[in-house]
Every structure is written in structure tokens, then in C-alpha cells.
C-alpha positions in Angstrom: 3.4 -23.8 -10.8 4.3 -26.9 -8.9 1.7 -29.6 -8.2 0.0 -29.7 -4.8 1.6 -26.3 -4.0 -0.2 -24.2 -1.4 -1.4 -21.0 -3.0 -2.5 -17.7 -1.5 -3.9 -14.8 -3.4 -3.4 -11.5 -1.6 -5.5 -8.5 -2.6 -5.0 -4.9 -1.3 -7.8 -2.6 -2.6 -6.8 1.0 -2.4 -8.6 4.2 -3.5 -6.7 4.5 -6.7 -5.0 1.1 -7.3 -5.5 -2.5 -6.3 -2.4 -4.6 -5.8 -2.6 -8.4 -6.2 0.0 -11.0 -5.4 0.1 -14.7 -5.7 2.1 -16.7 -3.1 3.1 -20.3 -3.7 4.5 -22.2 -0.7 5.0 -18.9 1.1 6.9 -17.2 -1.8 5.6 -14.3 -3.8 5.7 -15.6 -7.4 3.8 -13.0 -9.4 2.1 -9.7 -8.7 -0.1 -7.1 -10.5 -1.2 -3.5 -10.0 -4.5 -2.5 -11.5 -6.9 0.4 -11.3 -9.6 0.3 -8.6 -12.9 0.5 -10.4 -15.7 0.9 -7.8 -18.6 0.0 -10.1 -17.0 -3.2 -11.4 -19.4 -6.1 -11.2 -18.5 -9.6 -9.9 -18.5 -11.1 -13.4 -16.3 -8.3 -14.7 -13.9 -8.9 -11.9 -13.8 -12.6 -12.6 -12.9 -11.9 -16.3 -10.3 -9.3 -15.3 -8.5 -11.6 -12.8 -8.8 -14.6 -15.1 -7.1 -12.6 -17.9 -4.4 -11.5 -15.6 -3.6 -15.1 -14.8 -3.6 -16.0 -18.5 -1.3 -13.1 -19.4 1.4 -14.4 -17.1 0.7 -18.1 -17.8 -0.4 -18.7 -14.2 -2.2 -22.0 -13.5 -4.2 -21.2 -10.4 -5.1 -23.9 -7.9 -9.0 -24.0 -7.6 -8.5 -24.3 -3.9 -6.4 -21.2 -3.5 -6.9 -19.3 -0.3 -7.5 -15.5 -0.4 -6.8 -12.6 1.9 -8.1 -9.0 1.4 -7.4 -5.6 2.8 -9.7 -2.9 1.6 -10.2 0.8 2.2 -13.0 1.1 -0.5 -16.2 -0.3 1.1 -18.2 -0.4 -2.2 -15.5 -2.8 -3.6 -15.4 -5.2 -0.7 -18.6 -7.2 -1.5 -17.6 -7.5 -5.1 -14.2 -9.0 -4.4 -15.5 -11.3 -1.6 -18.1 -12.6 -4.1 -15.4 -13.0 -6.7 -13.4 -15.2 -4.2 -16.5 -17.2 -3.4 -17.3 -17.9 -7.0 -13.8 -18.4 -8.4 -12.3 -20.4 -5.5 -15.5 -21.6 -3.8 -14.4 -20.3 -0.5 -14.6 -17.0 1.4 -11.5 -14.8 1.9 -9.9 -13.6 5.1 -10.8 -9.9 5.4 -8.4 -7.7 7.4 -10.5 -5.9 10.0 -11.7 -5.9 13.6 -11.5 -9.3 15.2 -8.6 -10.5 13.0 -5.4 -11.5 14.8 -2.6 -9.3 13.6 -0.1 -10.0 16.4 0.3 -6.2 16.8 -1.3 -4.2 19.7 -3.0 -1.0 18.3 -2.8 1.8 20.8 -4.9 4.6 19.2 -8.2 6.2 20.4 -10.3 4.0 18.0 -8.5 1.1 16.4 -11.4 0.5 14.0 -10.6 3.9 12.3 -7.1 2.8 11.2 -7.1 1.7 7.6 -6.5 -2.0 7.0 -3.6 -1.3 4.6 -1.8 0.7 7.3 -2.0 -2.1 9.8 -0.9 -4.6 7.2 2.1 -2.4 6.3 3.0 -2.0 10.0 2.9 -5.7 10.6 5.2 -6.4 7.7 7.6 -3.7 8.5 8.0 -4.8 12.2 8.3 -8.4 11.2 11.1 -7.5 8.8 13.2 -5.2 11.0 12.2 -6.1 14.6 12.8 -2.6 15.8 11.1 0.7 15.9 9.8 1.6 12.4 8.2 4.5 10.5 6.3 3.4 7.4 5.7 6.0 4.8 3.1 5.0 2.2 2.8 7.1 -1.0 -0.8 6.2 -1.9 -3.9 8.3 -2.6 -3.0 9.8 0.7 0.6 9.9 2.0 0.6 8.2 5.4 3.2 7.9 8.1 2.8 5.1 10.8 5.0 4.6 13.8 5.6 1.2 15.3 7.4 1.0 18.7 10.5 -1.1 19.5 8.1 -3.6 21.1 6.0 -4.0 18.0 3.1 -1.7 19.1 1.2 0.4 16.6 1.2 3.9 18.2 -0.5 6.0 15.5 0.6 8.2 12.6 0.0 11.0 10.2 -2.2 11.4 7.1 -1.5 14.1 4.5 -2.8 14.6 1.0 -1.2 12.3 -1.6 0.9 13.6 -4.5 -1.8 13.0 -7.1 -4.5 14.6 -5.0 -2.3 17.7 -4.5 -1.3 18.0 -8.1 -4.9 17.5 -9.3 -6.1 20.3 -6.9 -3.4 22.6 -8.3 -4.6 21.9 -11.8 -8.3 22.4 -11.0 -7.9 25.6 -8.9 -5.2 27.4 -10.9 -6.8 28.0 -14.3 -3.6 28.5 -16.3 -1.7 25.5 -14.9 -1.7 22.2 -17.0 -2.4 18.8 -15.5 0.8 17.0 -14.6 0.4 13.2 -14.4 4.0 11.9 -14.9 6.6 12.9 -12.4 10.3 12.6 -12.8 13.5 13.7 -11.0 13.7 17.4 -11.6 16.7 18.7 -13.6 16.7 21.9 -11.6 15.0 23.3 -8.5 14.6 26.7 -10.3 12.8 25.5 -13.4 12.5 27.2 -16.8 8.9 26.3 -17.8 5.6 25.7 -16.2 5.5 21.9 -16.2 9.1 21.7 -14.9 8.2 24.2 -12.2 5.2 22.1 -11.1 7.3 18.9 -11.2 10.0 20.6 -9.1 7.4 21.9 -6.6 5.7 18.6 -6.2 8.8 16.4 -5.9 10.8 18.7 -3.7 7.7 19.8 -1.8 6.9 16.2 -0.9 10.5 15.4 -0.1 10.4 18.3 2.4 7.1 17.1 3.8 8.6 13.6 4.3 11.7 14.9 6.0 9.8 17.3 8.2 7.2 14.8 9.4 9.7 12.0 9.9 12.1 14.2 11.9 9.2 15.4 14.1 8.1 11.8 14.8 11.6 10.9 15.7 11.9 13.9 18.1 8.6 13.0 19.7 9.1 9.3 20.2 12.8 9.5 21.3 13.8 6.3 19.4 15.9 5.7 16.3 13.3 4.0 14.0 14.0 2.5 10.6 12.2 4.5 7.9 10.6 2.3 5.2 8.7 3.7 2.2 6.3 2.0 -0.1 3.8 3.0 -2.8 3.8 4.7 -6.2 6.4 7.5 -5.8 8.5 5.9 -3.0 11.5 5.3 -5.2 11.5 8.8 -6.7 11.2 10.6 -3.3 13.7 8.3 -1.7 16.3 9.4 -4.3 16.0 12.9 -3.0 16.4 12.4 0.7 18.5 10.5 3.2 15.5 10.3 5.6 14.2 7.1 3.9 16.3 4.1 4.8 14.6 1.6 2.5 12.0 1.2 -0.2 9.8 -1.9 -0.1 7.5 -2.4 -3.1 6.0 -5.6 -1.6 5.5 -4.5 2.0 1.7 -4.7 1.8 1.5 -8.1 0.1 3.9 -9.6 2.6 1.9 -8.1 5.5 -1.2 -9.8 4.1 0.6 -13.1 3.9 1.9 -12.7 7.5 -1.6 -11.9 8.9 -3.2 -14.7 6.9 -0.7 -17.2 8.4 -1.5 -15.9 11.9 -5.3 -16.6 11.3 -5.4 -19.7 9.1 -6.2 -22.1 12.0 
């Protein structure tokens, strides 16, 4: 890392995974995806992050700024205390009162997950037009941003892993499927292939159906951007998704941090 570089550590804490990115002089230079462990202590988190830095030979500036979005309340205090101990300063936490630069027109803006707002800000900043953001996380979410950059709401459906786990738990003869791949056939020849086909093509149909209904309702021509774990796999199976952006959330955190740093 260059000397006297301005560094920002962006942390997005999701229900299943936590995504971490380090920015240097505004550029994302390294990123990690780790499991979200709700009962992790502050000291354990310090050791974990420190080892991540060591593994990629990252020399971290002791005065690095931090920004956090979190949808797992038990984790928030742990990560805030980590930032305070490791960098000797408190992080910017995405939530009510933070300047996002995006009007949020829903019944209760406080109910909207921080990650969804962060994604929306990054997507609109990137395309400067109407956007639908599809996030394949623990839940699969769809968020609509107007041509004027207003967050107008969205859709929440069960995520791929939630649905497949429910199938495994409730259907006693079906095995657990944890690794998904492009199906060879729609009409599969064995149980695991049948489940893989149902999950991948089922979610492809879900994405196409919801996106088309949003487009019909809003009467605009939005760009459709996908992010999250299975985004690339689902995007291969449909023309509905225009782009996949693996770093949408991290960029959104950086944008919001910059809008609040003064």
C-alpha cells in the first residue's frame, strides 16, 4: 500500500455472509467474503480481520476509516467495538439520520434494510437512470429506483438457500443440496439433478416474473442489475438481467461514506 494513502474499510454484515472491502484513495484494492458468526466476540473478530490482512499481505493504516451496513443487530456492537479498538475511531453506520443522497418513499423508511439502500445508491450512481436491483442473498430482494434517483420500494422473497433447506427438511427422502450448477437438462434423471434444475430454473422464473411485473407497474425501462451469491448463475439463464455487479454493495458503502465524511 502506498504511504499516506487514505484508506476506508467497508463492511457489509448479512445474515449468512459478511463482505469486507478495503479502499485505498477511492479504489477497491482487496475484498473478502466470510461467514457471519453472530456469537463472535470482539477479540475473535480482531484476530479474524487481522489474519485476513496478513493472508493478503495488506499493511493497514492505523487511522483507516470504517463504514458498516448491518442487518444482523447482534453483530453490530461487536463490529463497532472492533473498529474502535483496532483503528481507535468509531465507524459510520448506515441507518436513520445518515445522508444517502436518495429519497426513500416507502411507508416506513426505517424498515428498509441498510444493504438494500446501499445497493440502490450504488446502482443509481452507476447508471443514472431507472434501476431494478436484484440481490441474491439470504433473501432474494428486488428494489426499484426511479429515473430521478428515488427509492420507491421493492419485493422480498425467500432466498435460494432458504428454499432448498426447507425442501430438505420437509421432504424426508430428499437430500441436502448445497452446491448449485448450471443444469444439464430441465427434465433431470436423478434426484439431486432434479432439485438443482428446480431451484435454478425456478428462481430464474421468479426473477423474470417479478422483474416483468415491476416494469409493467412503473411504466419505465429500468436497467436490471444483479448482485449476490448466485447472481452469475441465474444471469446465465435469463435475458432479464442486464448486468451482474459483485462489488455493488461495497461501492455503495464508499459512496455514502463520502457523502457523510464532513
